[in-house]
N, C-alpha and C positions, 0 to 999 in steps of 0.2 A: 504494500500500500504506500502511496506517495502522499506525504502530508499536504493537506489543503485541497486534495482532489477527491472527487466522488466517482465511484464506479456507476456508469449509466447503462452499460451493456457488456456482454461477453461474447467473443467469437472464438471458433475453433480453427486451428491451422490444419489444412488438408495434408495428405501424404505427399502432394506435389509442392507443398510450401505456400499455398495460397491461403489468404485470409479474407473472409467475406465481411464487408462493412454492413452492419445491420441497416435495414430499410429506414427505420426512424432516424438514424444518425445521418444517412445519405441525404434524406429530405431536409433535416435541420441545417446541414452544411452545404446543401445544394451541390452535392457531388454527382458528377455525370460520367458516363462511359468515356474513357480516354483521358480523364484528369490524371495528373501525376500526384502521388503521395510522397511527402517529405517527412522522414522520421528523425526525431531528435532524442538522444539519450543523455541521462545525467551520469555522474561519475560512478554510480552504483549499477549502471546499465538498466535503469528503469526508463521505459518509454514515457516521455513527458508530453510531447505534442505531435500530432499528425496534422500537417498542413496540406491542403489540396490546391494544386496549381492548374489553371486552365491551359490547355494547349492552344497555341496560336498558329 
């Protein structure tokens, strides 16, 4: 658990290494097919932020 953050959903990694972003989160963040995900880690290797970038 990361201090100050709340768990809002959980996803499972497939055998192929893929992770599904739950529909409610995709809708909240306006994530669409083709968007790129940027992952950030802290010193303890906790995922802090996932940022989605639109392709141009």
